[in-house]
VEXSEPA-456403 format. One record per atom (N, C-alpha, C, CB): residue number from 1; residue in one letter; atom name; z, y, x. Coordinates in steps of 0.1 Angstrom, whole numbers, plus 5000, padded with zeros to 4 digits. Glycine has a CB too. Example, Ala and Ser with C-alpha at 12.3 -4.5 7.8 and 13.67 -1.06 7.14 Angstrom:
2
SITE|1|A|N|5078|4943|5132;
SITE|1|A|CA|5078|4955|5123;
SITE|1|A|C|5078|4967|5132;
SITE|1|A|CB|5090|4955|5113;
SITE|2|S|N|5071|4978|5128;
SITE|2|S|CA|5071|4989|5137;
SITE|2|S|C|5079|5000|5129;
SITE|2|S|CB|5057|4994|5141;
//
This chain:
146
SITE|1|X|N|1832|4378|3670;
SITE|1|X|CA|1835|4368|3677;
SITE|1|X|C|1821|4353|3681;
SITE|1|X|CB|1848|4364|3669;
SITE|2|X|N|1815|4353|3687;
SITE|2|X|CA|1805|4348|3693;
SITE|2|X|C|1804|4334|3694;
SITE|2|X|CB|1805|4353|3703;
SITE|3|X|N|1798|4324|3692;
SITE|3|X|CA|1797|4313|3699;
SITE|3|X|C|1785|4313|3702;
SITE|3|X|CB|1802|4303|3693;
SITE|4|X|N|1784|4301|3717;
SITE|4|X|CA|1772|4302|3726;
SITE|4|X|C|1766|4291|3726;
SITE|4|X|CB|1774|4304|3740;
SITE|5|X|N|1755|4280|3728;
SITE|5|X|CA|1749|4272|3738;
SITE|5|X|C|1742|4273|3743;
SITE|5|X|CB|1747|4265|3737;
SITE|6|X|N|1737|4264|3752;
SITE|6|X|CA|1721|4262|3758;
SITE|6|X|C|1717|4247|3753;
SITE|6|X|CB|1720|4263|3778;
SITE|7|X|N|1703|4254|3756;
SITE|7|X|CA|1695|4241|3753;
SITE|7|X|C|1683|4242|3767;
SITE|7|X|CB|1687|4241|3735;
SITE|8|X|N|1679|4228|3771;
SITE|8|X|CA|1670|4225|3780;
SITE|8|X|C|1656|4221|3769;
SITE|8|X|CB|1676|4213|3790;
SITE|9|X|N|1642|4227|3772;
SITE|9|X|CA|1635|4225|3769;
SITE|9|X|C|1628|4217|3776;
SITE|9|X|CB|1632|4232|3766;
SITE|10|X|N|1626|4201|3769;
SITE|10|X|CA|1624|4193|3773;
SITE|10|X|C|1610|4187|3770;
SITE|10|X|CB|1632|4189|3771;
SITE|11|X|N|1597|4181|3772;
SITE|11|X|CA|1584|4177|3768;
SITE|11|X|C|1587|4172|3756;
SITE|11|X|CB|1576|4168|3777;
SITE|12|X|N|1591|4167|3749;
SITE|12|X|CA|1597|4164|3736;
SITE|12|X|C|1593|4169|3728;
SITE|12|X|CB|1607|4164|3734;
SITE|13|X|N|1592|4185|3730;
SITE|13|X|CA|1599|4196|3725;
SITE|13|X|C|1586|4205|3724;
SITE|13|X|CB|1612|4202|3735;
SITE|14|X|N|1574|4200|3729;
SITE|14|X|CA|1561|4209|3732;
SITE|14|X|C|1552|4204|3724;
SITE|14|X|CB|1556|4209|3747;
SITE|15|X|N|1543|4215|3721;
SITE|15|X|CA|1532|4211|3712;
SITE|15|X|C|1522|4207|3720;
SITE|15|X|CB|1528|4223|3702;
SITE|16|X|N|1508|4203|3716;
SITE|16|X|CA|1498|4202|3725;
SITE|16|X|C|1490|4210|3736;
SITE|16|X|CB|1490|4200|3717;
SITE|17|X|N|1496|4223|3732;
SITE|17|X|CA|1496|4237|3743;
SITE|17|X|C|1500|4237|3754;
SITE|17|X|CB|1503|4248|3740;
SITE|18|X|N|1517|4230|3754;
SITE|18|X|CA|1523|4227|3761;
SITE|18|X|C|1532|4236|3759;
SITE|18|X|CB|1517|4226|3771;
SITE|19|X|N|1537|4249|3745;
SITE|19|X|CA|1547|4258|3742;
SITE|19|X|C|1556|4250|3734;
SITE|19|X|CB|1542|4270|3735;
SITE|20|X|N|1564|4252|3731;
SITE|20|X|CA|1580|4247|3726;
SITE|20|X|C|1572|4252|3708;
SITE|20|X|CB|1599|4260|3735;
SITE|21|X|N|1573|4236|3703;
SITE|21|X|CA|1572|4237|3688;
SITE|21|X|C|1583|4248|3681;
SITE|21|X|CB|1576|4220|3681;
SITE|22|X|N|1573|4260|3670;
SITE|22|X|CA|1582|4267|3666;
SITE|22|X|C|1592|4257|3660;
SITE|22|X|CB|1577|4278|3659;
SITE|23|X|N|1586|4252|3652;
SITE|23|X|CA|1597|4237|3639;
SITE|23|X|C|1610|4234|3645;
SITE|23|X|CB|1590|4218|3638;
SITE|24|X|N|1606|4235|3661;
SITE|24|X|CA|1617|4226|3667;
SITE|24|X|C|1628|4240|3669;
SITE|24|X|CB|1611|4216|3682;
SITE|25|X|N|1624|4252|3674;
SITE|25|X|CA|1629|4262|3673;
SITE|25|X|C|1637|4265|3661;
SITE|25|X|CB|1620|4269|3673;
SITE|26|X|N|1633|4261|3650;
SITE|26|X|CA|1642|4261|3636;
SITE|26|X|C|1651|4256|3634;
SITE|26|X|CB|1639|4259|3626;
SITE|27|X|N|1649|4244|3636;
SITE|27|X|CA|1658|4234|3638;
SITE|27|X|C|1676|4238|3644;
SITE|27|X|CB|1649|4225|3648;
SITE|28|X|N|1669|4242|3658;
SITE|28|X|CA|1682|4247|3668;
SITE|28|X|C|1681|4249|3658;
SITE|28|X|CB|1685|4255|3681;
SITE|29|X|N|1678|4269|3659;
SITE|29|X|CA|1683|4276|3650;
SITE|29|X|C|1693|4274|3638;
SITE|29|X|CB|1673|4280|3647;
SITE|30|X|N|1689|4268|3627;
SITE|30|X|CA|1698|4263|3619;
SITE|30|X|C|1712|4256|3623;
SITE|30|X|CB|1690|4256|3612;
SITE|31|X|N|1709|4244|3635;
SITE|31|X|CA|1717|4241|3635;
SITE|31|X|C|1732|4247|3641;
SITE|31|X|CB|1712|4233|3636;
SITE|32|X|N|1723|4255|3655;
SITE|32|X|CA|1736|4264|3662;
SITE|32|X|C|1742|4271|3649;
SITE|32|X|CB|1729|4278|3673;
SITE|33|X|N|1736|4280|3639;
SITE|33|X|CA|1744|4288|3629;
SITE|33|X|C|1753|4283|3624;
SITE|33|X|CB|1739|4292|3621;
SITE|34|X|N|1753|4270|3619;
SITE|34|X|CA|1755|4261|3613;
SITE|34|X|C|1771|4257|3621;
SITE|34|X|CB|1742|4252|3613;
SITE|35|X|N|1769|4253|3633;
SITE|35|X|CA|1781|4254|3641;
SITE|35|X|C|1789|4264|3643;
SITE|35|X|CB|1779|4253|3651;
SITE|36|X|N|1782|4278|3640;
SITE|36|X|CA|1788|4287|3641;
SITE|36|X|C|1796|4296|3628;
SITE|36|X|CB|1779|4292|3647;
SITE|37|X|N|1790|4287|3615;
SITE|37|X|CA|1799|4288|3602;
SITE|37|X|C|1808|4278|3600;
SITE|37|X|CB|1791|4290|3591;
SITE|38|X|N|1808|4266|3605;
SITE|38|X|CA|1816|4259|3603;
SITE|38|X|C|1832|4260|3612;
SITE|38|X|CB|1808|4249|3603;
SITE|39|X|N|1824|4267|3621;
SITE|39|X|CA|1842|4265|3628;
SITE|39|X|C|1846|4275|3627;
SITE|39|X|CB|1846|4262|3643;
SITE|40|X|N|1846|4286|3614;
SITE|40|X|CA|1849|4293|3612;
SITE|40|X|C|1857|4294|3602;
SITE|40|X|CB|1843|4297|3613;
SITE|41|X|N|1852|4278|3594;
SITE|41|X|CA|1858|4270|3580;
SITE|41|X|C|1869|4262|3577;
SITE|41|X|CB|1851|4263|3575;
SITE|42|X|N|1871|4256|3568;
SITE|42|X|CA|1884|4248|3568;
SITE|42|X|C|1875|4231|3568;
SITE|42|X|CB|1895|4253|3552;
SITE|43|X|N|1874|4224|3577;
SITE|43|X|CA|1871|4213|3577;
SITE|43|X|C|1861|4205|3563;
SITE|43|X|CB|1884|4209|3579;
SITE|44|X|N|1867|4210|3555;
SITE|44|X|CA|1861|4202|3542;
SITE|44|X|C|1852|4215|3537;
SITE|44|X|CB|1874|4195|3529;
SITE|45|X|N|1850|4222|3539;
SITE|45|X|CA|1839|4232|3537;
SITE|45|X|C|1820|4224|3536;
SITE|45|X|CB|1841|4243|3553;
SITE|46|X|N|1819|4226|3527;
SITE|46|X|CA|1804|4216|3525;
SITE|46|X|C|1791|4232|3524;
SITE|46|X|CB|1805|4203|3504;
SITE|47|X|N|1786|4231|3539;
SITE|47|X|CA|1781|4243|3536;
SITE|47|X|C|1763|4238|3540;
SITE|47|X|CB|1790|4257|3546;
SITE|48|X|N|1754|4247|3530;
SITE|48|X|CA|1738|4242|3527;
SITE|48|X|C|1732|4255|3535;
SITE|48|X|CB|1731|4241|3506;
SITE|49|X|N|1720|4255|3538;
SITE|49|X|CA|1709|4270|3545;
SITE|49|X|C|1704|4267|3532;
SITE|49|X|CB|1696|4269|3562;
SITE|50|X|N|1709|4279|3528;
SITE|50|X|CA|1698|4285|3516;
SITE|50|X|C|1687|4295|3520;
SITE|50|X|CB|1705|4294|3505;
SITE|51|X|N|1689|4303|3535;
SITE|51|X|CA|1673|4313|3536;
SITE|51|X|C|1678|4314|3551;
SITE|51|X|CB|1671|4332|3525;
SITE|52|X|N|1665|4318|3557;
SITE|52|X|CA|1663|4317|3571;
SITE|52|X|C|1654|4333|3574;
SITE|52|X|CB|1653|4300|3575;
SITE|53|X|N|1659|4342|3571;
SITE|53|X|CA|1650|4356|3574;
SITE|53|X|C|1641|4356|3586;
SITE|53|X|CB|1660|4370|3576;
SITE|54|X|N|1634|4368|3586;
SITE|54|X|CA|1620|4372|3594;
SITE|54|X|C|1620|4359|3604;
SITE|54|X|CB|1621|4390|3603;
SITE|55|X|N|1610|4349|3603;
SITE|55|X|CA|1605|4341|3613;
SITE|55|X|C|1599|4342|3621;
SITE|55|X|CB|1601|4336|3611;
SITE|56|X|N|1597|4350|3635;
SITE|56|X|CA|1590|4358|3638;
SITE|56|X|C|1588|4355|3652;
SITE|56|X|CB|1593|4370|3635;
SITE|57|X|N|1583|4347|3659;
SITE|57|X|CA|1586|4346|3672;
SITE|57|X|C|1580|4358|3680;
SITE|57|X|CB|1581|4333|3676;
SITE|58|X|N|1589|4359|3694;
SITE|58|X|CA|1584|4369|3701;
SITE|58|X|C|1580|4362|3712;
SITE|58|X|CB|1593|4380|3703;
SITE|59|X|N|1577|4354|3717;
SITE|59|X|CA|1571|4351|3729;
SITE|59|X|C|1572|4335|3729;
SITE|59|X|CB|1579|4359|3742;
SITE|60|X|N|1560|4329|3742;
SITE|60|X|CA|1562|4316|3741;
SITE|60|X|C|1570|4309|3748;
SITE|60|X|CB|1553|4312|3742;
SITE|61|X|N|1576|4296|3746;
SITE|61|X|CA|1585|4290|3753;
SITE|61|X|C|1581|4278|3763;
SITE|61|X|CB|1595|4288|3745;
SITE|62|X|N|1585|4277|3776;
SITE|62|X|CA|1572|4268|3784;
SITE|62|X|C|1587|4255|3786;
SITE|62|X|CB|1562|4280|3806;
SITE|63|X|N|1575|4241|3790;
SITE|63|X|CA|1588|4236|3798;
SITE|63|X|C|1593|4240|3804;
SITE|63|X|CB|1590|4228|3803;
SITE|64|X|N|1608|4235|3804;
SITE|64|X|CA|1618|4237|3818;
SITE|64|X|C|1629|4249|3815;
SITE|64|X|CB|1607|4243|3834;
SITE|65|X|N|1624|4255|3802;
SITE|65|X|CA|1632|4265|3801;
SITE|65|X|C|1646|4262|3796;
SITE|65|X|CB|1625|4274|3793;
SITE|66|X|N|1656|4274|3802;
SITE|66|X|CA|1670|4276|3796;
SITE|66|X|C|1672|4284|3782;
SITE|66|X|CB|1679|4283|3805;
SITE|67|X|N|1672|4277|3772;
SITE|67|X|CA|1672|4288|3759;
SITE|67|X|C|1692|4289|3756;
SITE|67|X|CB|1661|4279|3741;
SITE|68|X|N|1696|4302|3754;
SITE|68|X|CA|1707|4304|3746;
SITE|68|X|C|1708|4306|3737;
SITE|68|X|CB|1713|4309|3748;
SITE|69|X|N|1716|4299|3733;
SITE|69|X|CA|1718|4303|3715;
SITE|69|X|C|1729|4312|3712;
SITE|69|X|CB|1722|4291|3704;
SITE|70|X|N|1728|4324|3708;
SITE|70|X|CA|1743|4332|3708;
SITE|70|X|C|1746|4333|3692;
SITE|70|X|CB|1742|4349|3715;
SITE|71|X|N|1755|4330|3685;
SITE|71|X|CA|1758|4335|3669;
SITE|71|X|C|1770|4341|3669;
SITE|71|X|CB|1759|4324|3657;
SITE|72|X|N|1772|4344|3655;
SITE|72|X|CA|1779|4354|3652;
SITE|72|X|C|1781|4356|3635;
SITE|72|X|CB|1772|4365|3659;
SITE|73|X|N|1795|4355|3628;
SITE|73|X|CA|1791|4362|3615;
SITE|73|X|C|1785|4370|3613;
SITE|73|X|CB|1797|4365|3609;
SITE|74|X|N|1776|4375|3601;
SITE|74|X|CA|1771|4389|3599;
SITE|74|X|C|1777|4393|3585;
SITE|74|X|CB|1755|4390|3599;
SITE|75|X|N|1780|4385|3575;
SITE|75|X|CA|1784|4387|3563;
SITE|75|X|C|1790|4374|3554;
SITE|75|X|CB|1773|4395|3558;
SITE|76|X|N|1796|4379|3550;
SITE|76|X|CA|1805|4371|3542;
SITE|76|X|C|1806|4373|3524;
SITE|76|X|CB|1819|4374|3550;
SITE|77|X|N|1796|4365|3514;
SITE|77|X|CA|1801|4369|3503;
SITE|77|X|C|1806|4356|3494;
SITE|77|X|CB|1790|4376|3497;
SITE|78|X|N|1805|4358|3479;
SITE|78|X|CA|1811|4352|3472;
SITE|78|X|C|1809|4338|3469;
SITE|78|X|CB|1811|4358|3463;
SITE|79|X|N|1796|4332|3474;
SITE|79|X|CA|1802|4320|3478;
SITE|79|X|C|1793|4316|3487;
SITE|79|X|CB|1804|4312|3467;
SITE|80|X|N|1788|4327|3499;
SITE|80|X|CA|1777|4328|3511;
SITE|80|X|C|1786|4333|3524;
SITE|80|X|CB|1764|4341|3508;
SITE|81|X|N|1783|4322|3535;
SITE|81|X|CA|1787|4331|3546;
SITE|81|X|C|1769|4336|3553;
SITE|81|X|CB|1800|4321|3559;
SITE|82|X|N|1771|4343|3559;
SITE|82|X|CA|1755|4344|3571;
SITE|82|X|C|1758|4349|3584;
SITE|82|X|CB|1741|4358|3566;
SITE|83|X|N|1750|4340|3592;
SITE|83|X|CA|1754|4342|3606;
SITE|83|X|C|1741|4347|3612;
SITE|83|X|CB|1760|4329|3614;
SITE|84|X|N|1745|4353|3622;
SITE|84|X|CA|1732|4362|3627;
SITE|84|X|C|1729|4352|3646;
SITE|84|X|CB|1738|4386|3629;
SITE|85|X|N|1719|4349|3644;
SITE|85|X|CA|1720|4341|3655;
SITE|85|X|C|1705|4347|3664;
SITE|85|X|CB|1721|4324|3649;
SITE|86|X|N|1711|4349|3680;
SITE|86|X|CA|1699|4356|3689;
SITE|86|X|C|1694|4342|3696;
SITE|86|X|CB|1704|4370|3702;
SITE|87|X|N|1680|4338|3701;
SITE|87|X|CA|1678|4330|3714;
SITE|87|X|C|1673|4341|3725;
SITE|87|X|CB|1666|4316|3711;
SITE|88|X|N|1678|4334|3736;
SITE|88|X|CA|1672|4344|3748;
SITE|88|X|C|1668|4335|3759;
SITE|88|X|CB|1684|4356|3754;
SITE|89|X|N|1656|4333|3765;
SITE|89|X|CA|1651|4326|3777;
SITE|89|X|C|1660|4329|3788;
SITE|89|X|CB|1638|4330|3779;
SITE|90|X|N|1666|4322|3793;
SITE|90|X|CA|1677|4324|3809;
SITE|90|X|C|1668|4319|3821;
SITE|90|X|CB|1693|4312|3809;
SITE|91|X|N|1671|4329|3832;
SITE|91|X|CA|1679|4335|3834;
SITE|91|X|C|1675|4350|3831;
SITE|91|X|CB|1682|4332|3846;
SITE|92|X|N|1661|4355|3825;
SITE|92|X|CA|1657|4367|3823;
SITE|92|X|C|1663|4373|3812;
SITE|92|X|CB|1646|4366|3821;
SITE|93|X|N|1672|4364|3802;
SITE|93|X|CA|1675|4372|3790;
SITE|93|X|C|1664|4376|3783;
SITE|93|X|CB|1683|4385|3793;
SITE|94|X|N|1655|4371|3782;
SITE|94|X|CA|1643|4376|3772;
SITE|94|X|C|1648|4369|3760;
SITE|94|X|CB|1626|4370|3777;
SITE|95|X|N|1644|4380|3751;
SITE|95|X|CA|1648|4376|3734;
SITE|95|X|C|1640|4372|3730;
SITE|95|X|CB|1652|4385|3724;
SITE|96|X|N|1636|4357|3723;
SITE|96|X|CA|1625|4351|3716;
SITE|96|X|C|1623|4350|3706;
SITE|96|X|CB|1623|4343|3717;
SITE|97|X|N|1639|4351|3698;
SITE|97|X|CA|1639|4350|3685;
SITE|97|X|C|1655|4354|3683;
SITE|97|X|CB|1634|4334|3680;
SITE|98|X|N|1654|4359|3668;
SITE|98|X|CA|1667|4360|3662;
SITE|98|X|C|1663|4359|3645;
SITE|98|X|CB|1676|4375|3667;
SITE|99|X|N|1674|4357|3638;
SITE|99|X|CA|1676|4355|3629;
SITE|99|X|C|1685|4357|3620;
SITE|99|X|CB|1673|4349|3630;
SITE|100|X|N|1690|4357|3608;
SITE|100|X|CA|1704|4358|3600;
SITE|100|X|C|1699|4344|3592;
SITE|100|X|CB|1708|4375|3589;
SITE|101|X|N|1712|4339|3590;
SITE|101|X|CA|1709|4319|3585;
SITE|101|X|C|1718|4324|3575;
SITE|101|X|CB|1715|4300|3597;
SITE|102|X|N|1719|4323|3562;
SITE|102|X|CA|1727|4322|3552;
SITE|102|X|C|1728|4306|3546;
SITE|102|X|CB|1723|4332|3542;
SITE|103|X|N|1738|4305|3548;
SITE|103|X|CA|1752|4294|3539;
SITE|103|X|C|1755|4292|3531;
SITE|103|X|CB|1763|4293|3538;
SITE|104|X|N|1753|4285|3515;
SITE|104|X|CA|1762|4286|3506;
SITE|104|X|C|1770|4274|3508;
SITE|104|X|CB|1756|4287|3493;
SITE|105|X|N|1785|4277|3504;
SITE|105|X|CA|1795|4263|3501;
SITE|105|X|C|1792|4255|3487;
SITE|105|X|CB|1812|4267|3499;
SITE|106|X|N|1792|4244|3489;
SITE|106|X|CA|1792|4236|3477;
SITE|106|X|C|1803|4232|3474;
SITE|106|X|CB|1784|4225|3477;
SITE|107|X|N|1810|4231|3457;
SITE|107|X|CA|1821|4220|3453;
SITE|107|X|C|1816|4207|3452;
SITE|107|X|CB|1828|4223|3441;
SITE|108|X|N|1823|4198|3453;
SITE|108|X|CA|1824|4187|3447;
SITE|108|X|C|1813|4184|3438;
SITE|108|X|CB|1834|4186|3441;
SITE|109|X|N|1807|4191|3428;
SITE|109|X|CA|1799|4191|3415;
SITE|109|X|C|1788|4194|3422;
SITE|109|X|CB|1803|4202|3403;
SITE|110|X|N|1785|4200|3436;
SITE|110|X|CA|1770|4201|3440;
SITE|110|X|C|1766|4213|3436;
SITE|110|X|CB|1760|4189|3435;
SITE|111|X|N|1776|4226|3436;
SITE|111|X|CA|1772|4235|3425;
SITE|111|X|C|1782|4248|3437;
SITE|111|X|CB|1780|4230|3403;
SITE|112|X|N|1776|4258|3436;
SITE|112|X|CA|1782|4271|3444;
SITE|112|X|C|1796|4273|3444;
SITE|112|X|CB|1776|4283|3440;
SITE|113|X|N|1804|4274|3452;
SITE|113|X|CA|1815|4274|3452;
SITE|113|X|C|1823|4288|3462;
SITE|113|X|CB|1817|4260|3457;
SITE|114|X|N|1833|4292|3459;
SITE|114|X|CA|1839|4302|3465;
SITE|114|X|C|1843|4301|3478;
SITE|114|X|CB|1847|4305|3458;
SITE|115|X|N|1836|4307|3486;
SITE|115|X|CA|1840|4304|3501;
SITE|115|X|C|1852|4312|3507;
SITE|115|X|CB|1828|4308|3509;
SITE|116|X|N|1857|4316|3499;
SITE|116|X|CA|1872|4327|3508;
SITE|116|X|C|1882|4316|3509;
SITE|116|X|CB|1882|4344|3498;
SITE|117|X|N|1885|4307|3501;
SITE|117|X|CA|1898|4293|3505;
SITE|117|X|C|1895|4291|3515;
SITE|117|X|CB|1899|4278|3498;
SITE|118|X|N|1881|4284|3518;
SITE|118|X|CA|1875|4279|3533;
SITE|118|X|C|1873|4283|3547;
SITE|118|X|CB|1865|4277|3532;
SITE|119|X|N|1876|4294|3541;
SITE|119|X|CA|1878|4302|3558;
SITE|119|X|C|1889|4305|3560;
SITE|119|X|CB|1870|4315|3563;
SITE|120|X|N|1889|4304|3574;
SITE|120|X|CA|1899|4303|3587;
SITE|120|X|C|1906|4314|3585;
SITE|120|X|CB|1892|4302|3602;
SITE|121|X|N|1898|4324|3587;
SITE|121|X|CA|1909|4337|3581;
SITE|121|X|C|1895|4348|3575;
SITE|121|X|CB|1923|4348|3599;
SITE|122|X|N|1898|4360|3571;
SITE|122|X|CA|1888|4368|3566;
SITE|122|X|C|1880|4374|3579;
SITE|122|X|CB|1893|4379|3555;
SITE|123|X|N|1865|4370|3573;
SITE|123|X|CA|1858|4379|3582;
SITE|123|X|C|1860|4396|3578;
SITE|123|X|CB|1842|4374|3580;
SITE|124|X|N|1858|4401|3589;
SITE|124|X|CA|1854|4421|3590;
SITE|124|X|C|1852|4429|3598;
SITE|124|X|CB|1862|4429|3587;
SITE|125|X|N|1839|4430|3595;
SITE|125|X|CA|1828|4438|3608;
SITE|125|X|C|1836|4448|3614;
SITE|125|X|CB|1813|4446|3602;
SITE|126|X|N|1841|4447|3626;
SITE|126|X|CA|1847|4457|3636;
SITE|126|X|C|1838|4465|3639;
SITE|126|X|CB|1853|4453|3648;
SITE|127|X|N|1831|4457|3650;
SITE|127|X|CA|1822|4469|3657;
SITE|127|X|C|1810|4477|3650;
SITE|127|X|CB|1815|4464|3669;
SITE|128|X|N|1803|4486|3657;
SITE|128|X|CA|1791|4492|3652;
SITE|128|X|C|1780|4481|3652;
SITE|128|X|CB|1788|4506|3660;
SITE|129|X|N|1778|4477|3658;
SITE|129|X|CA|1764|4462|3657;
SITE|129|X|C|1770|4455|3644;
SITE|129|X|CB|1763|4445|3676;
SITE|130|X|N|1786|4449|3640;
SITE|130|X|CA|1787|4442|3634;
SITE|130|X|C|1785|4449|3617;
SITE|130|X|CB|1798|4435|3639;
SITE|131|X|N|1791|4461|3617;
SITE|131|X|CA|1788|4466|3603;
SITE|131|X|C|1778|4471|3599;
SITE|131|X|CB|1796|4475|3599;
SITE|132|X|N|1763|4471|3614;
SITE|132|X|CA|1750|4478|3606;
SITE|132|X|C|1746|4458|3599;
SITE|132|X|CB|1734|4489|3623;
SITE|133|X|N|1748|4450|3609;
SITE|133|X|CA|1743|4436|3603;
SITE|133|X|C|1747|4434|3591;
SITE|133|X|CB|1746|4425|3609;
SITE|134|X|N|1762|4437|3580;
SITE|134|X|CA|1771|4437|3575;
SITE|134|X|C|1760|4446|3562;
SITE|134|X|CB|1784|4442|3584;
SITE|135|X|N|1761|4455|3564;
SITE|135|X|CA|1753|4463|3557;
SITE|135|X|C|1736|4462|3558;
SITE|135|X|CB|1757|4475|3562;
SITE|136|X|N|1728|4458|3567;
SITE|136|X|CA|1717|4450|3563;
SITE|136|X|C|1714|4439|3556;
SITE|136|X|CB|1713|4447|3571;
SITE|137|X|N|1721|4428|3555;
SITE|137|X|CA|1724|4417|3543;
SITE|137|X|C|1727|4422|3531;
SITE|137|X|CB|1735|4408|3546;
SITE|138|X|N|1732|4433|3529;
SITE|138|X|CA|1739|4437|3516;
SITE|138|X|C|1723|4443|3511;
SITE|138|X|CB|1755|4452|3518;
SITE|139|X|N|1717|4455|3519;
SITE|139|X|CA|1704|4459|3518;
SITE|139|X|C|1695|4448|3507;
SITE|139|X|CB|1698|4460|3535;
SITE|140|X|N|1693|4436|3517;
SITE|140|X|CA|1685|4427|3513;
SITE|140|X|C|1691|4420|3499;
SITE|140|X|CB|1683|4417|3525;
SITE|141|X|N|1704|4417|3497;
SITE|141|X|CA|1709|4410|3488;
SITE|141|X|C|1704|4417|3475;
SITE|141|X|CB|1722|4408|3489;
SITE|142|X|N|1704|4433|3476;
SITE|142|X|CA|1696|4440|3468;
SITE|142|X|C|1685|4442|3468;
SITE|142|X|CB|1697|4448|3466;
SITE|143|X|N|1676|4436|3474;
SITE|143|X|CA|1662|4441|3472;
SITE|143|X|C|1656|4451|3480;
SITE|143|X|CB|1660|4444|3460;
SITE|144|X|N|1663|4457|3488;
SITE|144|X|CA|1661|4466|3494;
SITE|144|X|C|1653|4468|3505;
SITE|144|X|CB|1669|4470|3496;
SITE|145|X|N|1638|4476|3508;
SITE|145|X|CA|1636|4474|3521;
SITE|145|X|C|1642|4477|3530;
SITE|145|X|CB|1627|4477|3523;
SITE|146|X|N|1638|4480|3544;
SITE|146|X|CA|1645|4489|3557;
SITE|146|X|C|1639|4504|3554;
SITE|146|X|CB|1638|4483|3575;
//
C-alpha cells in the first residue's frame, strides 16, 4: 500500500545556483516517510528516524517543479519499520531520488520498544518488488554488500 503526496518547489527551497537544496529534499523525504510509517501505526506510537540509506541525487530540480513522493513499507523488524520512498519530478515521472528510511519505536523510557503491538496490521511483503526490498533491508542489517 502506497502513500503519495506532492510538493511545489518554491524560491525559498533553492540554493544560490537556483537548484533545490539537497537538505530540503532530505527534510521532505524524512517527513513523507514518517507520515507513511505513522499512518500504519497506533496513534500512541513514538517513532524516531535512525537512518536514511544511499543519499544520492540523480537530477537537479528547478523552481516550479512539482515533486511526487511515493512511500511504502519495506521492512518491519522487532523495534523498527523501514519505509521505501521515491521522489519523481512531474509530469515527466523522472525519478530524482529514492531511499530507505528507518524509524525505531520508543517507549515511555525513550528506549527502543517492540513495534508489533503498535502496528494496525502486520506487514507482509506481497509483491516481487516488496519481497526484494525486504531482502535488501535484511542484507544491510547483516552487513552484507550487494
